[in-house]
C-alpha positions as CSV (number, residue, x, y, z in Angstrom):
1,M,-27.4,19.2,28.5
2,T,-26.2,20.8,25.3
3,P,-24.0,19.0,22.8
4,D,-21.0,21.1,23.8
5,E,-21.7,20.1,27.5
6,Q,-22.0,16.4,26.4
7,L,-18.6,16.5,24.7
8,S,-16.9,18.5,27.5
9,S,-18.2,16.0,30.1
10,F,-17.1,13.1,27.9
11,L,-13.6,14.5,27.5
12,D,-13.4,15.1,31.3
13,E,-14.6,11.6,32.1
14,H,-11.8,10.2,29.8
15,G,-9.1,12.3,31.3
16,I,-8.5,14.5,28.3
17,A,-7.5,18.1,29.0
18,W,-9.2,20.5,26.6
19,K,-9.9,24.1,25.9
20,V,-12.4,25.8,23.7
21,L,-10.8,27.5,20.7
22,P,-11.6,31.1,19.9
23,Q,-13.8,31.5,16.8
24,D,-10.9,32.8,14.6
25,Q,-9.0,29.6,15.3
26,L,-12.1,27.5,14.6
27,A,-12.4,29.3,11.3
28,A,-8.7,28.7,10.4
29,I,-8.9,25.0,11.4
30,T,-12.1,24.5,9.4
31,A,-10.6,26.2,6.4
32,G,-7.5,24.1,6.6
33,W,-9.5,20.9,7.0
34,R,-11.8,21.9,4.1
35,S,-8.8,22.5,1.8
36,V,-7.4,19.1,2.5
37,Y,-10.5,16.9,3.0
38,G,-13.4,18.8,1.5
39,E,-13.4,17.0,-1.8
40,V,-12.7,13.5,-0.6
41,W,-16.3,12.2,-1.0
42,A,-17.2,14.3,-4.0
43,Q,-14.2,12.9,-5.9
44,G,-14.6,9.4,-4.6
45,Q,-11.2,9.3,-3.1
46,R,-9.8,6.6,-0.8
47,H,-11.2,6.5,2.7
48,R,-12.3,4.0,5.3
49,H,-15.8,3.8,6.8
50,G,-17.6,2.0,9.6
51,C,-15.5,-0.5,11.6
52,R,-12.6,-0.1,9.3
53,A,-12.5,3.6,10.0
54,Q,-12.6,3.0,13.7
55,N,-9.8,0.4,13.5
56,E,-7.6,2.9,11.6
57,Y,-8.4,5.7,14.1
58,A,-7.7,3.4,17.0
59,R,-4.1,2.8,15.7
60,E,-3.4,6.6,15.7
61,R,-1.7,8.4,18.5
62,A,-1.8,12.2,19.1
63,E,-1.0,14.1,22.2
64,T,-2.6,17.2,20.8
65,F,-5.6,17.1,18.5
66,V,-8.7,19.1,17.6
67,I,-12.4,18.2,17.7
68,A,-14.4,20.5,15.6
69,P,-17.9,20.8,14.0
70,L,-18.1,19.3,10.6
71,P,-18.3,22.2,8.1
72,R,-21.7,22.5,6.4
73,H,-21.9,21.0,2.9
74,V,-18.5,19.4,3.2
75,G,-17.7,15.8,4.0
76,P,-19.5,12.6,3.4
77,P,-23.0,12.8,2.1
78,V,-25.2,12.9,5.2
79,A,-29.0,13.4,5.2
80,G,-29.8,16.6,7.1
81,A,-26.2,17.2,8.2
82,S,-25.9,20.0,10.6
83,S,-23.5,20.0,13.5
84,L,-25.0,20.6,16.9
85,L,-21.6,21.7,18.3
86,T,-21.0,25.4,18.5
87,C,-17.3,25.4,19.2
88,A,-14.0,23.5,18.6
89,Y,-11.9,21.9,21.2
90,E,-8.1,21.6,21.4
91,C,-7.4,18.5,23.3
92,V,-4.3,17.1,25.1
93,S,-4.0,13.5,26.1
94,A,-1.3,10.9,26.8
95,G,-1.5,10.0,23.1
96,E,-4.6,7.8,23.1
97,L,-7.5,9.2,21.1
98,P,-11.1,9.2,22.4
99,D,-13.7,6.9,20.9
100,L,-16.4,9.4,20.1
101,S,-18.9,6.9,18.7
102,A,-21.0,7.3,21.9
103,L,-21.8,10.8,20.7
104,A,-23.3,9.6,17.5
105,V,-25.7,12.5,17.1
106,L,-22.9,15.0,16.5
107,E,-21.4,16.0,13.2
108,L,-17.7,16.5,13.9
109,F,-14.2,15.8,12.8
110,V,-11.1,14.9,14.8
111,A,-7.6,15.7,13.5
112,P,-4.1,16.5,14.6
113,H,-3.0,20.1,13.9
114,D,-0.9,19.0,10.9
115,L,-4.1,17.4,9.3
116,S,-2.2,14.2,8.5
117,W,-5.4,12.3,9.1
118,T,-9.0,12.9,10.0
119,M,-11.8,11.0,11.6
120,V,-15.3,12.2,10.7
121,H,-18.4,11.3,12.8
122,T,-21.9,11.9,11.7
123,H,-25.3,11.2,13.1
124,E,-25.5,8.3,10.6
125,D,-22.5,6.4,12.0
126,H,-22.9,2.7,11.6
127,A,-26.3,3.1,10.0
128,L,-25.5,4.5,6.6
129,G,-21.7,4.3,6.3
130,G,-19.9,6.4,8.9
131,P,-17.7,7.0,10.7
132,Y,-15.1,7.9,8.1
133,F,-11.3,7.9,8.4
134,V,-8.9,9.4,5.8
135,R,-5.2,9.9,5.7
136,R,-3.8,12.9,3.8
137,D,-1.3,10.8,2.0
138,W,-4.2,8.7,0.6
139,L,-5.5,11.6,-1.4
140,A,-4.7,11.7,-5.1
141,S,-3.9,15.0,-6.6
142,S,-6.4,15.8,-9.3
143,G,-4.5,18.8,-10.7
144,K,-7.7,20.8,-10.2
145,P,-7.9,23.6,-7.6
146,R,-9.9,22.7,-4.5
147,R,-13.1,24.5,-3.8
148,R,-13.1,26.6,-0.7
């Protein structure tokens, strides 16, 4: 079973409606995510990790959200990071967000469309720091333009 099939099956089992987003929407979502969250770890900005990240994430509600591959060379420092996912998913639920920690080999992020927060899962979750949770309003403006 491919990672995409694993995630699809997981979402189905948890009663979450989903659709695969076209590549142009994936590119736009990734670019938006990168512009908001791409420098968090490089600049040492506020974030939660491990159990604290999971607790923050569990308090969130979103009826519509995106699960997408973590962009390469962006995000927390992860040894050998490379997402196995090949597409992004737009998901609809009753508001509860899925606990994706069972899919720990995947490099992905979860976020609502407004990017007000993000949850980042890596293959190093609970071993070397992850998962990671960040709220947009936690980020300090550095006055420097963000890399794209």
